[in-house]
N, C-alpha and C positions, 0 to 999 in steps of 0.2 A: 466556265471558269469559276463563276460565283457558287455553283453547286459543289464544286470540288473544295472550295474554301469552307463551305458549310459542313461538308462531310469530314474534313480535317478537324474543324472546330469541335464537332460532336465527338469524334474519336478521342481528341485530347481531353474533353470534359469527362467522357466515360472512363478513360484511363486514370485520370486524377481521382474520380469518385471511387473507382475500384481500389486504388492504392490507399486512399484515405480510410475506406471501410476496413481494409485489411489491417492497417496500422492500429485500428481501434478494437480489434478482436481480443477478447480476454485471453490471458495466458493459460496454458495447461499446467504450468508449475510456477512457483514463486522463486525468484533468484535472490539469494542472500549472498552479498559480497563483503568479505572481511579480509583486510590485508592482501587484496588481490586474488584471494581464493574464493571461488564461486561454488555454492551448493544450491541445488534445486530441491524444492519441497513441493510435492504433489498435493492435491486435495486430500488424498487418502493419508499421506504422511501427516498433514496438519490435523486431520480428524482424529488420528491416533494419539495426539499429544493432549495433555491436561488442558481443559477449557475453562475460561472465566466468562461470566455473563455480566454485561453492563447495559445500563439504559441511559440513552442521551435524548435530548430534545432537539428535533430537527425544525428550525424556524421556517424552512422552505415549505414543509408540509404542515407545520404547526401541530406536530404529533410526537409523542415519545416513541422511540425505537429501541428494541432490546436486541443487542448483538451478542453472539457467543463466538469466542475465538481464543487464540493463544497469545499470551503476553509477549510483546516484542523482545523484552529483556530476556525472557526464558529461551527464546529462539537464538538470540545472539550469544547468550552464555554458553550454549552448546558449541558455538564456534570460537570460544576462548575470549570473548569480549569481557573486559572487567565489569564487575557489578558488585553491588553491596558495599562492603568495607573496602574492597579493592578499587572502587571507582573514586579516585582522588588524584591530585596532582595533574600531570599532563593528560591523563585520560578524561579529565573534565572538559577538555577542549575537543572531544570527539562528538560527532553528530551523525545522524542518519539522514539519508536522502531517500524518500519513498517516491517511487515513480509509477504512474498509471500507464496503461497501454496507449493512451492518447498523448503521452508526453508530459502530462501534468505532474509537477513535482512539489513536494512539501518537505521542509527541513524541520527536524526535531532534535534538540540537544539530547545526547545520550542520557544525561542525568534525568531528563524528563520521563524516560522510559522505566526508571528504576524506582520502585516503591519506597526505598530507603531515602530517596531524595525528594520525591514529588508525590503529592496526594492522588493525582490522577492516574488513570491507566491508559496505556497505549497498546492496542492489540491488533492482531491480524484476524479479522472476523471471517468466518465462513458460513455463518447462519444469521438470519434476521427473523425475530419472533418464532424461533424454533424450526425454521425451514431453511434449506439452502438458499444462498443469495440468488437473486434473479439474474437473467442474462445481461440486463442493462448494468447491473452493479458488478458483474463478473464473479469469478470463483472466490476472489479475495478482496477485502476492503480494509484499509487501515482506519482504525477508529481511535480518536483522541478524546477522552472523556472530559477533561477540564477546559476545553476550548469553548468560548461563548458562541462561536459560529463553527459549523463543521467544515471549514475551509481546508484544514489539514487532514480531513478524513478522505483519503484517496480511494476512489472506486476503481475497479479493474486494476488492482495493484499487481504489478509484474516484477518489481524489484525493490529491495531494501539494501542500501549500500552504506557501510560505516566509513566515515571520513574523519580526517584530523584538521581542525582549524589551524592556520599558521599565524 
């Protein structure tokens, strides 16, 4: 009886470990959700868009890191999200939720993504130091340049959703 309990326990642990590792697999495409409409952007789609390069200091590694990617506001503007002079009034209550494959989430005000409002840059990076991101980081990483800590720089980025504060 005791050996059956051990076998059952091992089976449960293996099943949990398998489910956990599956949940943390990087996405093949980034989902952009605006007004309930979802668009998927593949790595090739992102690579074809105009890229910006930014350098941030990573206090965990105590090193500067140079990322290349697409500005979030440029991606959202293609989905009809207000930007520039149109970002005013009720739209100032909009924000994005960036989610990683492990469920980690970061919230950024839409105005923080727009260079007409905020001096920093928020981008979806696909390169670090001129090379594709490593498997630990995933295909995509959200990078926020003006943060003192990289806590909102979501690795293994799988979705960006625009929401309205109430």
